[in-house]
Phi, psi and omega in degrees: 000318179299320179296321179295316179298319179296320180296317179295318179298320179296316180297316179296321178298314180297319179298321178295318177298319182298322179298318176295323180300322181291342185283003183293142171074199185259030180280156177295168179290152182243106186247329188271117174269117186251350178201143172232144181209164178225132177231105184059235179271010182258132173253127185235155176216150172252142185233150172259162171282123185298330185277339183240339183079002179272160178296140182238312188196161172240139180227135175231150184216149175227132179256133185263166184298334180279003178094348180281153179236135174252130180242149175230133180235135172231122184265183187292346175260012181063027171272141186234156180215159174234157181223156180229133180225141176217133185296339182269356177286150178214075186260156173287129181297133183096349180295140178248138177228146177270128181244146168255137180214153174206163179243124185054235182259018178293170180293147177293136176245162179236139177213169179245126179252143181241136178285116177260351171207170184296336183241022186216130175241142181238135181231121176290138183256154180295150184277351179293161187282345187296307184292319181294326177295316179293322180297318181291326188251358184277170178260320187219135172261123178253135181229136178230125184258013181099343180228323185231151175255140176229147175223144183230124176290130183265058181285125175076015184289335177295311178293324180299310186291328173296320178291325178295319178297320178295322177302315179294314183300310184293314185284333172295321179291324183283319190243356187078161183258147178299124179302134176082357179284162175085223191258021176069227186283345182283158177288119182292149177247117180291127184283340190247348183215125181298333182298340180280000171235080188296330181296315179292323179297318179295315180298315180294324179295318178296318177297324178296316178297319178297318180300312181294321179295317180293325182274354180071032180270132182226176179061029175245138180244140176301130187249118178294160188302320184284355179253004185268161169297157185304319185285356178251357180291144178089352177280153187292322181208132179220134171236142187203165164221195185294336187247347186213142171233137177240136193232143169223126180220147182245129167252118178286163179303132182089353182268006180205161183280308179198160177294328178297321179290325176297317177300315180298321179295316180299314180293320180297317178299318179295320181295321183294329183271356183272128179252016178229214177279142187230138173221154182202169177192168178210155176202159176256129183236164173240124183215131178054038177080006180242138177251126185204155179278149175229161178220161181215138173215153183217128177240128180235126177221101184065234179266012179257136178223136178231125181241126179239132175234143181221153175220134182246103192252135179302144180252131185298331180275004182104147183085203184217157165264135171251114178253142178216151172227128183241116182246136177240140181232138176230120179100252191264008177076212183302132180096346178287155178304131180083357180283154177294150177293156183295136174225107182286157178300316178301318178294321179296314181294320178296318180297317179295320181294328187256359188299323185265002182288000000 
């Protein structure tokens, strides 16, 4: 009974913090709770705009053992923000502070947080895909306010952001979207699900088919987002079978810090999921008139082996294509029953260089 009471108290506390979180800026008041959900340690709610009755935003929060709370908000235009709350803070409402933040070993970013309550700060996040990808796949969010360092474990953020995108999609359809919310006249970019940017998904899918055709890869089927492994969710295009997955994803200009940082992220993600011995490397190559970075990683645990290769190729419309191939071997490696067919590095690099042509 005590555990139930504590759980209820925690949920009520989080809901109260979320209401203050929504009060940021010049948005209308948010009074109507139209959905509640839980994803791991995150408690979430969907809210309507009190003045129109239309769907406005989804907010989820997780409270840590040190008493601090981390909040995530995604509005009807798929614009996202994060918030930080601590019971011992006592700030003037409306105060702005400059924060430095990074996820795992990524580059430090800068943002401005505004106090929406005496113990709560809210920070709007960039709409590009780089930070949201790191947030979904990272382990720890580090924040520095010029005097103190804070860190937040990002447990379950991949499932959380997929659920937040679903929250926006479903409630926008049910209640309509708040006029003027989100990114205004620009085409919104969904932070948590690639399917919400159909133009990029179509482009990446065509590049994926070109990649597989050039590399001579067969017996792979296009895999929808809800049928993928967790670490492949949210990517623009994935084709797979039991032993191999091939990936194509697009980062538009401004959606990432640098290609070197993308390479570091890819290798870091592979290392975090490895429970055996791990090795990796990267190099910049020139193929078919294009110069681009590539990476390689290998995880071995007993008779299990996982090999990941990636190539980050310039995109003529700006930004980059990120291509990847993930091969798994059990037992005797290449040539064993069920193992992926051989794909040499030269064939892989040529296919990546020419996929979008």
